[in-house]
C-alpha positions as CSV (number, residue, x, y, z in Angstrom):
1,M,0.1,-0.1,0.0
2,G,1.0,3.3,-0.5
3,R,2.1,6.2,1.7
4,L,0.7,10.1,1.9
5,R,2.7,12.9,3.1
6,W,0.1,15.4,4.6
7,G,0.5,18.9,5.9
8,E,-1.2,22.1,7.0
9,G,0.1,25.6,6.8
10,G,3.0,24.6,4.7
11,V,4.4,22.2,7.3
12,V,4.5,18.6,7.0
13,R,2.9,17.1,9.9
14,I,2.6,13.2,9.1
15,V,3.1,10.5,6.8
16,A,0.2,8.3,6.7
17,G,-0.1,4.6,5.4
18,A,-2.7,1.9,5.4
19,G,-4.9,2.3,8.4
20,D,-4.0,5.5,9.4
21,L,-6.4,8.2,10.3
22,V,-5.8,11.7,9.8
23,H,-8.2,14.7,10.9
24,T,-8.0,18.0,8.7
25,P,-9.8,20.9,10.7
26,A,-12.2,23.0,8.9
27,G,-10.8,26.1,7.5
28,V,-7.0,25.2,7.7
29,P,-5.1,25.0,4.5
30,H,-3.7,21.7,3.9
31,K,-2.6,19.3,1.4
32,Y,-1.7,15.6,0.7
33,T,0.9,14.0,-1.5
34,V,1.5,10.5,-2.5
35,I,5.2,9.6,-1.8
36,G,7.1,6.8,-3.3
37,D,6.1,4.5,-6.4
38,T,3.2,2.7,-4.8
39,P,-0.3,4.1,-5.7
40,A,-2.2,5.0,-2.3
41,R,-5.8,4.9,-1.8
42,V,-7.7,7.3,0.5
43,L,-11.2,7.1,2.0
44,L,-12.3,10.8,2.7
45,L,-15.0,11.7,5.3
46,F,-16.7,15.0,5.1
47,S,-19.2,16.4,7.5
48,R,-19.9,19.6,5.2
49,P,-23.2,18.9,3.4
50,G,-23.0,18.4,-0.4
51,F,-19.2,18.7,-0.6
52,E,-19.1,15.1,-2.2
53,Q,-20.3,16.6,-5.5
54,F,-17.1,18.5,-5.8
55,F,-15.3,15.5,-6.9
56,A,-17.8,15.0,-9.5
57,D,-17.5,18.4,-10.7
58,A,-14.0,18.8,-10.7
59,G,-12.8,15.2,-11.7
60,A,-12.8,12.9,-14.4
61,P,-14.5,9.5,-15.1
62,L,-12.7,6.6,-13.4
63,D,-12.4,5.1,-16.9
64,G,-11.1,8.2,-18.4
65,P,-7.9,10.4,-18.5
66,P,-6.9,12.1,-15.5
67,A,-8.2,15.7,-14.8
68,G,-6.2,18.8,-14.6
69,P,-7.0,21.1,-11.7
70,P,-10.5,22.2,-11.0
71,T,-11.7,25.3,-12.8
72,P,-11.8,28.9,-11.0
73,E,-15.4,28.4,-11.4
74,V,-15.8,25.1,-9.6
75,L,-13.2,26.2,-6.8
76,A,-15.7,29.3,-6.5
77,S,-18.8,27.4,-6.3
78,Y,-17.2,25.3,-3.3
79,D,-15.4,28.4,-1.6
80,L,-12.2,26.6,-2.4
81,E,-8.8,28.1,-3.2
82,I,-5.5,26.1,-4.4
83,L,-2.7,27.3,-2.5
84,A,0.1,25.0,-4.3
85,P,0.4,23.1,-7.5
86,P,-1.1,19.5,-6.9
87,G,1.8,17.0,-6.0
88,H,4.4,19.5,-5.0
């Protein structure tokens, strides 16, 4: 199983692997990056109603090519901001 490097406020806080739980407080800038060559699987839980639709609006079908970053319109509709390029 793959591992993720997770951080908030520009500081790496934890490297998470299979079975780990990471809590991300609301309103805190954060990101996670897959580290190593092994793909990682993540189960995300949200208490913000309707946020699951963000992934459908911003993503790509599982059987299609990967999507690029979400459009500014999609980000604005969910009150989100990308602070750093994905994966960096």
